Phi, psi and omega in degrees: 000115178275144177269128178272157179282167182293326183295314180295318177310305183295328176295322179290319178299319174297323176293318174297322179294330175289345184271348181285130175263112181282149176290154174284174183293318181306309181299315179300316183289316182299314178298323178294323182290311182302320175302306176307318179291318180291330180289316181299307178306311181299321179290321176291316177303312176301316179293316175298318174301320176297315183294320178297312179305313178299322179291319180291326177288318179301316178297322176299311184283350177072030185259343178066162174251000000 
């Protein structure tokens, strides 16, 4: 394995960066909104699951709420 100099390394990095296809502004906004919706739904689900489990554990242990 030969070692390349720093100039060759950065030249290759630049060539690889030119091959990247970046998402459009519309795609980025749509993906961001989808992520926020999924995070909100997941947090609501986890909150409700936690509340139900806490209630069931309190019933089993007889400490009541």
